[in-house]
Phi, psi and omega in degrees: 000322179294324179294319179296318178295317179296317179297318179294321179294316179295323177295317180296324179289330181281338184299313180300325178293315180292324183292331182284351183242028181282157176300329179295319177293320178297321177297317180295324178299329179276324186277321186302322177298329179289341179260007177092015181239063182279345184264017183270132174274096185297325180292340179272354179283151175286163179299321180296320178296317180298314181295317182296315179296318179299320177298318179298318182297334181253018181268176179264019180283161178289158178304323179294320178294318180297312181299316180294319179291324175298317178299321179294320179294322181279351177092020177291140175272162179297319180296319179295321180292318182288321187254019173100157180268164180296000000 
């Protein structure tokens, strides 16, 4: 039982490292600058954020909708979007 618990713990500890190096994250690192989000730390995003943004990039929404929805996922405020990024 202790071996099973140890194996599960080691697997859980290895997941965040493996998740930060997925092809989806690498794809976002290339795509986000083209949408105006070059200052985003993709490795710092949650798995849900990565999946949601990737889904948006491959959706049938207009470019303005995609850009706005990415901003909403990343937590951009309307004022920051209207008056420029940092």
